Phi, psi and omega in degrees: 000316182298320181291317183281323177049224184288354175293335182286135177295147184303317181300321180289321178296322178291323178294317178295322178299312179300315178295320179296322181289321177297320182265009178055044175264085187298318182292322176295317177299316179299316177299319179299317180297319178296316179297316181298317178297319180285337175296317182074191181090144182300332181290345179269345184297313184298312180295326179290319178295321178297320177295317181296317183280331184269343181252169178233163174066223189298321181292323177294321177297316180295322178296317179297315178298318181294327173300320177293323181294338181296333181071014184255131182296340180294339179281352182300315184303306178299325180290319175299317178299331180281351183297343179261002177268117185303325184283343182229359188299322179293315180294321178297318178297317178297318180298324178294339172297332179274323189242348186291147174256183178304326180297342180277346186296313180295314176300324177296312179296322177297317178296322177298319180291327179289332183234066187295338182272352181276092184293323177297322178293316180303314177297319179295321180294312179301318179293319181297317179296318174300318177296319177298315177303316185295336179274349180288133181300119178073007182276148173228168185306131177093354181275331181264128177213159177275135177281127180294136174077001181226089185300134177088358179266132177233142177242148177234111183289135178284151178081188186260353181274099182297133173077019183283349178245128176225144178245132177224135181274134178267175182296334180275005178084008178266154179262139175257124180242112179047044176085000180249151175279136176229145181277000000 
């Protein structure tokens, strides 16, 4: 598998993976997962996601990592779902750094909040959010932030001055935007 790598047709790699799983050849299965992830393409996401959800331990971790290697946003859904699995949540968070979109930020932060004692997860989430920010067109550090009190809302400040817009609620329930009242 290592020698053939991405030269191998996807169908053949999947067939070798199935055979390796039936005969309990873990290293061969692991190599197949890695090859599928490096192949990329939307057609490898489903078999990798199936392996991540159907397997445990190292094979599930390799499948999660390979989903990240695909570089495809379509891999985001299965990886977000894996954030609650103890055996793969750190790897899934790291993989989201490669494929996650802005929509992955809230689930990442929520997972971090659900598992506050998991230091590896906290580091992986912070790195993933940074990686997602870096892929945004024209974004710079500090421009992407989570909107307080509105789950799933993300703001991107225009221009190069990070933090130049702030919203504050006044006692009358009105919002103050840069010193002006807004309804």
